[in-house]
N, C-alpha and C positions, 0 to 999 in steps of 0.2 A: 374520416378521420383517423388516426394515429392507429394501428395496431405496434402491439406491443412485439409484434415478427418485424416489421419496418427498422423498430429502439434496435434485436436483436442484432440486424444483418450489419447495422453499421456497427456497429460496440463487435461484432469479431472484425471486419476493418481494423478498429482504433487496436482489436486487445486479440489475437486470432487463436482459438481455443487453442491450437498444437503449440503453439510455445507454454502452455504449461505443466507442470511438472504432473508427474504418473502419476504422483501418490487425493491431488488435488482434484475437489471438486465442483470444476467451473459449468459455463452456456444459464440454461436460459433450463433450474432448480425449478421454478413454482410458477402453476399457473399453466396459457391459454396464448399459444403466439397471437390466437386472431382474440386475441382483450383487444378493446377501446383505447384509447382514454387520454383523458386532461387534465391530467398530472402527472409526474416525477420527480419523486426525488432518485439523489446520491449517501449514502454513510458508508464511512467505515468497517463496518457492523451492527446487524440486526442484539438489539435490544428494547430489555422492557419503554426506555424512553423511545427510538427511533420509532419499534412498532407502532409503539399510541399516535407517535407522531405521525403516523401515516393513512393509521386509521382516522382518527379522528379528522385530516384534510383529505380524504378519504380521496389516498394516493394510487392508482394504476397497476406503479411500475418501485419495486424498490432496486434500486441499484446498489449491491452490499456489493465490498468488496471482498469481506470476507464469508465466506461461504455455511447458510444456514438451507441443510442442515448440508452438517461438515462431513463428518463418517456415515456409513452402512448402519440405520440402526432398524433392529421387530418391531420395537412399542414403540408409538406419539406418544405422552398421557399428557397432560397437562398439571404433570408429577415433577416434571422435570422445563427442566428454564425451555429448548431447544423446541422436548414435545404445547410446550406453551404457549411459548411464538406463528411455531406453523399452526396452533390451532387456531388464535385471533387474524397474522395473515390470508388463512384461505377462510374461516369467515367474513374477512367483507372485503373479498375475491384482490386478496391483492396482491402482482405476480412478483416472484423476485429472480434478480437474476445476476451474477457472482464474476465476474472476469478475474479476480485476488491471481494467481504469480502469473499467468498470462501481462494480466498490465504491470504485472513485480515490470516483465522483460518488454515489455513492446517500446515498437521506437518515439514515438510519446506518452512513456508510460515511465511510475513512479521512479524508478531510480533513472529514470534517465535528467527525469523532473528536480529528483532531490542530482543530482552534479551542476542542475545548473541551478538551480536556487543557491548552490554553496557557491556563483562563479565561477564552479569546473570551467576544465580550454580542453580543444585536445578528445571530446568528452570518446571510451567504446568503452562495448561490452567485458564484464572482466573476462565473463564465461560465454564467448560466442555460439552464438545454432552451429546447428553441424549446416540445415539446409541455408540459408538466414547473416550470412556476419553479423553483420551488428541488425544487426540485432543478436539477445539474449541479456543471459542472469550478470544482475551486479553495473556496478560498470566502476571504473577507471580514469583519471584524467590530471592534471595539472595545473596548481595554484598559479596564478598572475606571476604574483611573487612567493620565494619560502619562509615559512611559516615555525615559532617554535610551536613546538605542541597545546602552548597551554593561549599560544596567540590563537593559537584557530580552531580548540575547543573554546573562547570570547568570537569566534566567527560564527563556525554553526547555530551558539547558543540564538548569537541577535539574527540569522535568517530564517530560523527556526522560529523566529518568537520563545525561545521557551529560558527558563530563571535554572538551571538547573542540568548538567550531565554529568553523567559518571567516567569518569578516564585514568585507562591505561596508561604509564608507560610517565619518561623519562620529562615535568615540564620548558627543560627547556633542550628537549632531542628538533633538529629540525626538521618538518615538511616540507617537500615537492609537494612527493606522490602520493594522491592521497582514493582510494577506494569510495563505495559507501555503493549500501547495500541493507534497504528496509527489513521493514521487521525483522522476527527473529535472522537473523542472515548471516548469522555467526560462522554456522558452514563455509565462509568465503577469507576467511583470517589465512587457508596457508596459499591458496592461489592470487593471494591479498600479495601477498612477502616474494611470493615466485613470479609475476609481475612486479617488484621493482614500488612497490606506492609503500610509503614509512609510516602512513597510517589508515586505521577504514572507520570507515563512519559508518556504526545502524540502528535497529532500534531499541535491539535488546540479545545481551547474553551470557551463561553461564560462569559462574568466580572462574573453572578450568577451561575456560576460554580466555582470562582475564591473562593467566595463568603463563598461557600455550605464547600469548601477546606479546609479554614480555622477552619468556622466551624468543623469541622472532624478533624481539626487537624494532618490532611493528606499533604506535600506539593506537589503542583502540577508544575510539572514542562515541560511550551506549545512551543514546539521547530520549528512552522510550520511545514504542514501538508508534502508540497518540504520535505522537511529534511527526514522527519519521517517513508518517504513511498518510494523516488526516487532510493536509493541503492537500494533496493530490484527488480526492473525491471530490473539491471542491473544484478544484477544474475542471472534473471528468464534470461536475451537473455545470458550467457554465458552458462546454464544450456543446451538450443534449441542448440548448440551450439555443445555441446557436445554428446550431445545422435540423432546431425544429423549436419554431422561432412557433407551433400554433398552438401548442402544452406547454405547461408549469410548469421548468423544472427550477433546482434549490437539491443545494444539499442540507439535510438533515438541520438546525436549527438548535434542540434538543439531543443532539448526542456532545457526552462529553470522556474527557479524558478520569477513566475508574483508578486509575494511581493518582496519591495528592502525597507529596514531602509540606513532612511535618515538623 
């Protein structure tokens, strides 16, 4: 029977932990590599919904993009959300693995998949890894043809299956070179501008980053943290199912975007 350790070995191949940011918490975070598996589930984030699904469906391993625990703590009680989730996971003997920023930067990681989803050509890392230059943080590439920022926004929304996106920049500005950064990747704005990109697509960004984007004449498209990453954990579930056909693998059916436009 498949073990957690065997899955971890594959995940380390797909998204090597050395690619993770120094502040991140990645790898096997809960459980034992010797745990035997019949079912696995991927999700973007461990929440009450996703943990309940994992417990109810008797999952042995959850591969969650966002780590749990994320930050170091002295106490993990049920009076806090992380404590409650960890309590339920451990009680059900569910292991937790998180690739997080290693998966963001991997060869077939979230940013690469996002760039491809948007149809970018000649894709390359925005910040190349010092050891392996074809890997790294973010991605940049070219559209097949020049678009206005408004047209790009419509294209991005259609590609990600979303109804709304927040945009900073003149609607008629010309865009050919585009950078992408999944999640909270607003820190990539400066390097995107220096790389000659006319637009940057991110999951979320602060107000003052939008002002900075205006100053740098870079169109900023903010699509939502969930929309910028969830599709990739669905892709990961497909990859894991192909690699381990002896077990059942799926992306959480209960996970939803906690942010709503009213």
